N, C-alpha and C positions, 0 to 999 in steps of 0.2 A: 437432688434439686440443683439446678444451675441458674445462677443469677447474673444478669448483665447490667452494668452501670456505665460502661464505656460506650456511651450512646444513649438511646432511650432506655429507661428502666424497664427490664423485662425479666421474666422467670419462667423456667420450664421444669417439668417433672422429669424423672429419669426415663420415662417411656416416650419422651419427646413432646408431650402435650403442654401447650403454653398455659400459664396460670394468669387469670385475670386479677391483677393486683389492686383493682379498685380505683377510687378517685385520686386526683393529683396530690392532695395532701397526704394520703396514705403512702403513695409512691415516694413522696419527698422524704418521709421518715425512713423508709427502707433504704433509699439512696444515700442519705446522710450517714446512716449506720454502716453501710457498706464501704463508703469512702474512709471511714475511721479505722479500717483495717483490723477488725476484730476487737478493738479496744472499746471500753465503755464510753458512752457519751451522756452527759448529764441531761436531766429534764430541762434545766434552764437553757442549756446550749441548744437543744432541739427546738424549744419554743422560740428562742431568739432567731434561729435560722429560718423557721417556718413562718413566723408572724412579724418579725422585726420589732420595732419600738412600740407597737400598739397591739399586743396580744389580747384576745378576748378574756373575759373573767373566767370562763370555763376552759381555758387552754390546757390545764393539767388533765382534766377529765377527757377532753377531746383526744389528747395525746395517748392516754391510757386505752381509750377505745380503739384507736388506730393500731396500737401495738397488739391488742387482743385479736383484731381481725387479721393482722399479718401472721400471727402465730397459727391461727386456724388454717390459713392458706399454705404456710410453709410446712406445717406438721399436721396434716389432716388425720393421721392415725394416732396422734398423741392421746393417751387416756385422759379422762377428766381429772382435774386437780393435780395432774402430774406436772412437774416443773418443765419449762421449755428448755430444750437443748439448743435449738436454732437461734432463739432470740431471748436469752435469759436476762434477768436483772443484773445490773452492774453498778454498785453504789446506789445513788438515787436515780440512776438512769438505766440505759439498756446497751446491749452489745449484740452484734450479728456474728454468729459463729458458723457461717456457711461459706464455703469457698466461692469466690466470685471471679469474674473475668479480670478484675483489678488485681486480685491475688495472683492469678496466673501471669498477668502482664508483668508484675513486679519481679516474679521469679525468673521469667524468661529474659527480662530486660537487663539482667546482670551478666548475661552470657557474653563471651568474647567471640562468638561465632556469628557471622553476619546472617546466615540462614536462620538461626534461632532468633536473632533479634528481629528479623522480618516477621517471624511468626508472632512475636509479641506485638508488633505494630498492627498486624492483621486482625488482632482482637478488637480494635477500635472501630466503632460504627458511627462516630460522631462525637461531639463534645460530651464530657461527663454529664449525666442526668439531662440529656438533651431535651427531653419532653417536659422539663420543669424549669421554664425560663426564669422564674423568680430566684432560683439558686445559681444562676449563671455567674454571679460575681462573688459567691461564697468563697471564703479562703480555702476550704477543702477542695472545691472544684478547681480553683485556680492552681492550687498546689499540684493536683493530679495532672492537669494540663501541662504544667511545666515538666513533670516527669516524662510525659510523651515527647515534649520538645527536646529534652535531653537525650532520649532514646533515638529520636530521629537524627540528632546531631551525630551521635556515635555511629549509627547505621550509615549515614552519609559518608563519614570519614572512612569507615571500613570499606565501603563499596568503591570509593575513589581509589583507595590504596590497592584494592584487589583488581583494578582495571575494569570494573563493572559498573561504572558510574551511571550509565544509561538506565540501568534497572532501578536506580534510586531516584531518578529525576522526578517522577510523579509526586512522591511524598515530600521531596525537598521543595518542589514548586508550591505545594499546598501550604507548607509551613511558612514559606517566604511570603505568600499572599496574606497569611494570618498576621505576620509580623513585618510589615513593610518598612519599619524604621530600625530593625535590628541588624546592625552591620555584620555581626558574626554569621547570622542566618543568610543574609544576602551574599556574603563572601563565599560561604560554602556552596551556594547554588552556582555562583560564577565558576568556582573551581570544578564543580561537577559537570557543568556545560562544557568547560574546556576539556576535561578528561574524556567526555563523550564525543568530542570532535565537533561540538556545536558552538563555534566561536561567535557567530553572529548573535545568538541568544545571550551569550556571556556578556558581550558588549552592551546589549540592550538592557540587561539587568543593572549593570554598573551605571549607565547613563540615567536610568530611571531612579535609582536610589540616590544618586548624587543630586538630582533635581529635588527629590523629596526632602533630603536633609537640608538643602539650602532654603527651600520654600517654607518648610514647617518648623525647622529648628534653627535655621540660620547658621549651620555649621558645614564644614567640608568633610569628606570621607576620612575616617581614621586609618591607622596603620594597617590593620588587617584587611580592610576593604581595598585600600590602595595597593597592597601587596598582591592581592588576588588579581586586580586589574592589570598590574604590571606583568604578572606571569602570563596572562593571555596576550598582552601586547608583544612580549618578547618570545612567544612560542613560535617555532618554525611553522609557517602557514602552509597547509597542504595545497597542492595544485588544484584539486577539485574538492568538492564537498566530502566530508568524512564518509568512511565506508559504512553503509547501512547495516543494521542488524535485523535481518528478516525474521519474522515470527509467523510462519505460514501454517502452523499446525491448525487443523480444524478444532472446534471446541471439543473438550473431552466428552466422552459418551455418558449421558445421564443414566443413572441407575445401573452402572456397570456391575455385573455380578459374577463371582467365581473367577476361574482361570488363575488361581493363586500359584499353582505349580509352574504354569507357563510364564507368568510374570516374573517369578523369581529366577527362572532359567534365563529369561531375556536380560534381566538386570545384570546377572553374572556375565553373560556372554558379551554384552555391550560395554562392560567395564574391563574387558580382557585386553591383552597386548595387541600390538599392530593396529590395523584399521578394522574393527569388528564389523562383520556383515551378518545380520540375522534375517533369514528368509522364513516367513510364515506362509506355509502352503496348506491347502485343504480345499474341500468342496465349496461350491458357491453357497453363501449364506451362513457359513459356519462361524463367522465373526472375526475374520482375519483383519479387516480394516479397523474394527472396534478395538481389538487387542493391540494392534500397532499404534493407534492414536493414544489409547490409554497408557500404554507403556511409554510412549514418547513424552507424554505429559509428566509421568513419574520421574523421568531422568533429565528433563529439559534443563535443569539448573546446572547439569554437568557441561552444558554446551552454551556458554554465555555469548558466543559470537553469532548465534542464531540457529534457527531450524528451518529447513526447506522442505516443502511438501508438494507433490504433484500426483494427481490421479491420472495414470497412464491409459485408463479406459481400454485395457487390453482385451476385455471380454464384452465391451459395449457393442451395441448393434452397428454403430457407425465406425469410422476409421479410428484406430488407436492413435493416441498421441505419439508422434515420432520422437526419437531421441533428439532430432534437430529442433523441433518445437519446444520440447521440454527444456533443453539447454538454453534456448532463447529466453524462456520464462525465468529460469534460475539466474542467468546473467543479468537480466533486467532487475530482478529482486536484489542482486548483489551490487547494484549501482553502476553496472557497466553501460556506458552510453550506447544507444542503438547503432550509432555510426561505427562503433568498434566491434560489433557482433558480426562475425563472418557468416557467409551463406553455406559454408562447408561444415559438415558435422564433426569431422576430425579437428578442425580448427576451433570450433566451439567447445569441444570436449577438452582440448588442451588449455583454452582460456579458463574454462571452469575449474580445472585442476589447479591452475595458477592462482585464481582468486581464492581458493580454499586452502592454499598452502599455508601451514602454520596456524590456521584458525580452528577453534574448537566448535565444530558445527555438526548438527544431526541432520541427516538426509533421509526422508521417508518417501519411498517409491511405491505407491499404492497401485494395485490392480495391474501388474505387469503380465505380459503374455509370453515373453521369451527372454532368454539371456541377451540376445542381440539388441532388444529394445532398451535394456537397462545398462549394458556394459559401458557405453559412453558417459553414463550419468554417475559413475563411481568416482569419488574423490581419489586423490593420490597421496594423501597425507595421513599419518597415524593419529593425528589429533581429532579426526572425524570418525563418525560411526554411521552405519547405514541400516535402515529397516526396510525390507522388501516384502510385499504381499503378492501372492499369485495363486491361481488355481493349478498352475504347473509346478512340478517339483524343482525346476531350474537346476537340474543336475550339473550342468556345465558351470554354473556359478559356484557350486559347492566344490567341484573338482578343481577348477582353475583359479578360483579367487579365495578359496578357504572359507567360504561362507558356512555358517551354521544353520542347518535347516530344522525348523520346528514344525512337525506335521500336526496340524490342529485337528483334533477329533471332535465329535459331537460333545456337547456339554454333558457331564455326568448327570444322571437322573435327578439327584438331589439338587444340584445347582439349577437345572432347567426348571424344576418345580418352584424353587425359591424365586427365580426371576419372574415367573408368572405371578406368584403371590405378591411380590413387590410392585409389579406393574398394575395388576388388577385391583390390589388392595383388599383382597378377600381370600378365603381358603375354603376348599371343599374337596370331596373325593374326585370331582371332575377335573381338578388341576392335574392329578397324576395321569389321567387318560389324555388330557389335552396336550401335555408335554410330550407324550409319545406320538400322538397324532402329528405334532409339529416336528417330529424327527429330532427333537432336542436341538434344533437349529436356532441360534439366537435371533436371526432375522425373522423367521417364521413365528417364533414365540412372541416377539414384539408386535407383529402385525395381528396375530390372534388375540393378544391382550387388548389391543386397540378396538378390535371388533367386539370383544366381550364388553368393554366399557361403553361402547356407543349403542349397544342394544339394550332394550328394556327388559327382555326376557331373561330367565335364569341361565346360568352357564351351561347346564347339561343340555340345553337345546342346541347350542352351538356345537357341543361335542357330538350330539346325535347327527347333525348335518355333515360332520366331517368323517363319518363312518365309511361312506362310499369311497373306497380306495381307487376305483376305476377313473375317477375324475381328478386324481392328484397328478401333480407334475412327476413324470416317471424318472426323469434324470436331469440334472443340471450340468453335468460335465460328461466327458467322453468315456469315463471309467465304468459306467454302468452301476453307479453307487445308488442303491435303492433307499439309502438312508436320507437322501436329500429330497424330501417330499414337500417342497415349498409351494408348488403351484396350487395345491389344494386350498391354501390360505388365500392366494391371489384370486383363484377362480370364484371363491365364495363371494368376494367383493364384486368381481367383474360381472357375475351372472345376475346380480341384483340391480345392475344399472339399467336405466332406460335405453332403448335402442340407439338413440342419437349419442348418448354419453358413452356407450360401449364402442361405437364407431370412432368417437373422438379419442378415446383411450388408445385404440389400435393405431390411429394415425399419429399420435404423439410419439409412438415408438420409432417412426421413420423420420421424424424431424431431426435435422442434423445438429441442432443446438442442444444445450444442456437444460433449457427451461422454456416454457411457453407462458405467454400472458394472454389475456382475452383477445387482443388484436391478432396475435399469431394463430390462436386456435380458431378464430373466425375465418382466417384465410385457409387453414388446413382443412376445415370441415365445410367450407363454403356456407357459413351460417352468419346470422346477424351478430352484432357485438353483444347485445343483451343475452341472446341464447348462449353465446360462448362463455359469458360470465357465469351464467347459471350452470353450465356444464362443468366448468372448472370447480365451482363450489361442490357439485355432486361428486366429482372425482376426488377432491380433497377429503370430503366426508367419508368416502369409501376407502380412503388410505391408498389410493392408486396414484396420487400425486401429493407433493408437499403443498402447503399453503402458498408458497411462492411460485408454484408451477413446475418445480424441478421433479425429477423422477429418478429413483435408484436404478442402477444399471440392470439389476435382475428384473425389475418391473419393466424396464425398457425392452429387455430381451423378450420377456413374456409378451409384451405388446406387439413386437415385431413378428413373433410366432403367430399370434392371432391374426395380424394383418395379412400374413402370407396365406393363412388358411381361409380367411373370410372375405378379403378384398382382392379384386382382380388386379393384375399388373397395371392395366390402364387406369384404374381408380387410384392406385397408389401413386402413379406418376402424375396424374392430374392434381392430387393433393400437394405433391412437392412443387409442381409448377406454380400453384396458387401461393404457396408460402414463399417461394423464391420471388415471385412477382411482388408480394407484400414487402419483403425486406428491401427490394430494389426501390419500390415506390416510397417506402418510409425513409430510406436513406436520401432519396431525392427531396423529400419534404423537409428533412432536417437541414440539408444543404441549401434549400430555398430560403429557410429562415435565416441561416447564417450569411448567405450571399444572394439576396433576392433578385439582384439584377442579372445574375449569371447562371441561375439554376431555375428551371421551370417548376411551377407549382403542380404537383401530381394530382391535386384535387382534394375535395373535402372528405372523401371516404377513408383517407388514411388518418392515422392517429393524430390528434391535435398537438402541436408543439407551440406553446404560447409565445416563447421568446428565445433568444439566442442561448441563454443558460439552459433551458429545457432541451433545446436541440443538441447542444454539446453533451448534456448528461445522457441523453438517449444514445448518442453515438458512442460515448465512452462505455456505457453499460453493455451495449450490444456488440461491441467490437470483437470479442471472442467468437460470437456466432457469425458475424460477418466474415471473419477469417475462415471459419469452418465452411461457410457457403462458397467462398472463393476457391477452397481446396476441393470442392465436391466433384469438379470435372465437367461441368456443363459450360462449354466455351462462351456462349453468348451472355450468360449471366455473369460469369467471372469477369469478362472484359468490361461489361457495362458497369458492374459494381466498382471495379477499380477506377474507372473513369469518373464515376459519380463521387467517389470518396477522395479524389486526388487532392482537392484543396484542404480538406480536413486533415488528411494524413500529412500534408506538406507543412502543417502548423506545428510540427514537433514530434509527430508519431513516426519517427524514421524507421525503427525496428519493424513495426507493423506494416509500414509502407513497403519495405523491402519484401516482406512475405506476400502481401496481397498483389503487388505488381509482379512479383516473381511468379505467382500462380497464374496471373493474367498472361504473362509471356508464354508459359507452358501451354495454356489453354488456347492461345491465339491460333485460329485456323485459316486466317486470311491476312494478306499483307497490311491492311489498314489497322486491324487490331494489334498485330505484331508491332507496327510502328508506334502506336499509342503506348503500348506497354514498355517498349524500349525507351521512349521519351520520358515516361514517368519514372522509370528506374534511373535513367540518366540524371534527372532532376534531383532525386533523393541522394544519389551518389555524390554530386558536387556539393550538396549541402553538408554531406559528411566528410568533405575535403578529400574524397577519393577521385581526384580529377582525371587521372588516366582512365580508370574504369568508366567514369562518366562520359568522357569524350568518345570512348569506344562504342558505348550504347547509343549515344546521340548521333554519331556518324552513320551507324547502321540504320537508325530511324530516318535520317535525312535522305538516304538513298531510296528507302522504301517509299517515302512521301513523294519523291521526285518521279519514281516509276508510276505512282498513282495519280500524278499531277495534282496533288493536294497542296494548294498554296498555304492554307492556314496551318497545316501540320509542318510545312517547311519553315514558316515564320517562327513557330514556337520552338522548333529545334534550333534555328539560328540564334534566337534569343538566349537559349540555354548554353549553346556553344560559346556565345559571346561572354557569358558570365564565367565559364571555365577559363577562357583566355584572359579575362580580366583578373581572375584570381591568381593566375600564373604570371601576372604582370606583363602579358603580351598585348599591350594596349592597341596597337595598330590593327592586329587581327581581330581583337575584341570589337573595336569600333566598326570594322568592315562587316562583321556578322550582324551587329545591331542595326546598322543603317540599311542593310539588305532586308532585315526583318521589318523595320519601320516602313519601308517602301511597300512591302506586301500588305502589312496591316492597313496602311492608308488606302491602298487600292481596294481592299476588301471592306473598308469601313468598319474595321474592328477596333473600337476605341479602347477596349481593355488591353489589347495587344499593344496599342500605341502607348498606353500608360507604362507598361512594363519596359518597353524599349527606351522611352524617354528617361525613366529612372536609371536604367542601365547605362545609357549614354552620359547622364549626369554624373554617375559614379566614376566612369572612365575619365571624364574631363576633370573631375575633382582630384583623382589620383595623379593626373598629369599637370596639375597646377593651373588648369584653364578654368578659373573659378567663375568668370562671367558667363561662359558658355554652359558650364555645369548648372548654374542657377537658372538659366533660361530653360534648359531641358526639364529640370525638376519643377519649376513653376508651371510649365506646360502640363506636366503630369498631374500636379496638384489640382489645377483647374479642371482637367478632364475628370479626375476622380470625383470631385465635388459635383460635377455635372451629371455623371452617371450613377452616383451614389455608391462608389467603390471605397468603403471605409478602410479596408486593409491597405489598399494602394495609397490612400490619402496618408495613412500613418507612415508608410515607408517613404513617401515623398517628403514629408515633414522631417523624418529622421535624417534623410540625406541632405536636405537643405541645411539642417543643423551642422552636418559635416562641413559643408562649404563655408558656412558662417564661421565655424571654428578655425578652419584653415586660413580664412581672411582676417582672423583675430577680431571678429564681430561677436564678442562673447555673450553679450546680452541677448542678441537675436538668436544665437545658437541655443542658449539655455531655454528660451521661449519655444523654439522649434522642438527641441528634445522633450520638453515637458508636455507639449501638446501631443507629440507622438506617443509618449508613454501612457498618457490618459487613454488614448484610443486603443493601444495594445492591450491594456488591462481590461477595457470594455469588451474587446474581442476574445480575450483569453489566449492571446498570441504571445507565448512565453519567449520565443526567440527574439521577437522585436522588442519586448519589454527589457530583455537582457542587454540588447544593444543600446537602448536609450539609457539604461542605468549606467553602463560603463562609460558612456560619453558624458553624462552628467558628472560622473566621478572625476573625469579629466578636468572639467570646468571647476569643480570644487577645489582642486589643487591650485588652480590659478587664483582662487579667492582666498587662499591660505586657510583652507579647511581640510587638511589632510586626513583627519580621522573620519570625517563624513565620507570622503572619497574612498577610503579603505573599506568602509562598510558597504558602500554601493558596489565596488568592484567585487567584493566577496559574494554579495547577493547575485551579481551577474554571473560569476563563475559557477555558482550552484545551478542557476537556470541553464546556462550553456551546457553544463554537464548532464542535466536531465534530458535535454532534447538532442544532445550529440552534435552540437554546432562547434566544430573544431576551430574554424576561422574566428568565431567570436571568442572562444576560449583563449586563443593567442592574444587577441586584442585586450581582453580583460586582464590577462596576466601582465602584459606590458603596462597597462594602466595602473595595476596594483603596485608594480615595481616603482612607477613614478610617484605614487602617493606615499609609499613607504620611504622613499628617498627624501621626499619633502618633509616627512615627519622625523627625519634624522635617524632612521633605522636602516643604515647603510647595508649591513649584512643581510637583513631580510629582503631588502630591495634587490640585492644581487642574486639571491636565490630565485626570486620571481622572474627576473630578467633571464636567468639561465634556463629556467623551465620554458619560458616563452620562446627563447631562441631554439631550443631543441624541438619544440612542437612546430615552429615556423619552418624549420629546415625539413621536417618530416612531411609537412603538407605542401611545401613549395611556395609558401607565402612570403615573397621577397621583401615587400614593404614593411611587414611586421618583423621580419628577420633583421632588416636594417635598423628598425626602431629599437630592437632588443640590444643590438651591438652598441648603439648610441647610449642607451641607458647603462649598460655595463661599463662603458668608458667613463661615464660620470662617477660611478661607484668606485672604480679603481683610482681615479684621480683624487677623489675625496680621501681615499685611504693612503695616498702618497705613492701609489704604484704607477708612475707615469708611463712606463714601458707597456704595461698591460693596457692602460687607457689608450695609448696611441695605436696599439694593434687593433683594438676594437673600433676606434674611430676610422682607421684606414679601411677596415672591412665595411663599415657603414657607408663611407664615402663611395666606395666602389659600387655598392648596391644602389645607393641613391642616384649616382651618376648614370648607371645603366637604366634606371627607371625614369630618368629625366625629371627627378623630383626636386622642387625648390629647396627642400631640406638639405640638399647637398651643400649649399653655400654656408649654412650654419655649421655643419660639420667641418668644412674646409677652414672656417675661421678658428675653430677649436684647434686644429692641427697646426695652424700658423702661429 
């Protein structure tokens, strides 16, 4: 018997059957006795707890009846008149002598091992006796709750000291919510956030508890809480957000059965010296992925810095995931800004190894097809481990990299039969035959079990259908292995499909994406949306797709084989054309919702997207498929898709933009498409502060547009070249480019282009101190934006008007403009613009003597700039953070931020921020009494400001005098 009181009161017999414990009063008696830890509890105490001050006259009789019923439930086999062992008399009361989850908790909670302590906490499923609210305030309930709180406190301290604070945050956050005025609890959460690198949350917790203490108790934070806050304040602040801890493993395999020998072997190998690599090889469907994922979950606690996972699709019908793309996904998961992700596979591999150096991480490379595909994905540090699955033996990986190969065979007969019993929930002689018919392949066993469950007939009928071997899948791999008889299971489902559903299944195989929804299937099959929905339901019931429309790679390969056999090349191509047309039209529909004035509405037959949030959600969800479509190699679709998505990608999807525009450049088969791709790539590159590469792409594009006499294209390139020159502080050249672009846009009547050039000219004039002219350009842009409904342009015009106000020391107006801009950026989901508004508001906070608020804003901006890869903004926010820290009296921290900003500004060629960093460093050195260093930095700042003809030069000159 197993009893639970840490949560709702429950009981289970040894065979797993749950016991109905009866009404709430009966459960209350059991719960109270369980909380008493095996000690006797008097009748008087039980009656007082259950009924309080007004018990019924028959309370003793009712209590005795409840105890009698509980004894029958707990000891159903106890002979009549025999004394109870589970619930005996104790004095004039009773005692519970069955081990409960509370007993196990108390035993585990004394451990000095954090892992064991976590096991103790995992026993809790809610407050003690959670389904008996009348006992919520009983002393025994409160006492046990305090035991949990003490265990959480010990666990939190252990995890912080072990450097694994991030793993304890959820439970520490929970108890902090439960005890909002407990200073020790709140201090521990602050220290955990700090240890996990989440300083912003640490500050939020402190400010919140400080307000609660003042409002509710009229007191200030005590020593422990103050000390935790001070630790966060004086911690060295990272340049960007803390390194993420990716947890990419798919969910563990439900009902995993057997493979005990293989799991032990993997456990030993992955704990070995060096960087262990374990290769699981075997035929298709033998359970390689299931074993890899199950093993990875068993050992994941050894790798507290994270687990990376990628399905390389080595044997999928489409193109395998290249090492270049896989590295891009890994680097993104590791927090590397998209702007820093090279287009070269060797450079990405080098950066990947650098990011993993010294970190304890597990890398799972699933479904590889060659050593060449996975070699760039191998870490270079002994602290990591790698699990690889492949149908290939990967002999080169074993020979050259010392990998251990585990050749996975069929399940032993006993384990295969047990798996079927577990899945079907029944046993019969047919189980033995069915296991052999499925070749003891786990995938086939699971599909067969689902078929058996879904049918109303007896199991032997399914077994009889599977007798005909001629209809089975002869081979899954090139080795002629007759053991892999999976197609028989697939074909049984496929052959029962209606004609239209069977055709849909075949066409799903050639779809480039990982999943289909009703809209996609309607396009593939040229059917109505309602018919597509019905077809998807049929396919899911037949286990040929998952409920979400995804398909296992073996099923996909099977579908491709069927399509090759039953559908002509023209039919297959027509289906692909329809699905490409759908994705292009749906992308246009999403962009029309986001930018209605600048993207045509493709019509009502495309999926409805009710608002901007829905449009962005669709684009975010389908982005992997859109990338796959762009890589397919159909030039007209690739270039149109890249052009359609340009504004969406330009909103902070820099890594994906580089991939899609890169595919568009490769696919371009005419000068116009090539020019568009070069322009889009050039735009992304200057946003990533890669100004030289950007200028090279844009210059090539300009020449192509001139050859084509494309004035609109020339103007767009000139606008972007002007931005590059402005970023490099070459203001005369920048102004020349922008004025030429403005003239062309005016001639063409392109108001959107005029907005962009007016904003750019305003920025140039603001940089040169020509504030009146800058305000005129920006006000003109703002008026145009509001006229044509260009919300994004309106936000950037307001942002830059704020810059001008700030430079003119009109701080109230600047704050108003920045706040309006930030509201619009949030509405648009424009993270880059939001970050710029935040960092500028932070600068104004310093002027209002609110340095801590400024620090918080700059840290938030740094995190956003890091996410989108905006290097220019990162430099700006670092300098702003330095100024806020200096204003807060944290001279050493300020110097560190200025130094980081200086290094990044020199790297990107951003001379105005470079000068700003020198000026800030000079102030920190003068504050420290090092006048020589201060003078050196001011001289460098003066040289730069003079070169830039910046009014700030006079202020620096005054400092030197």
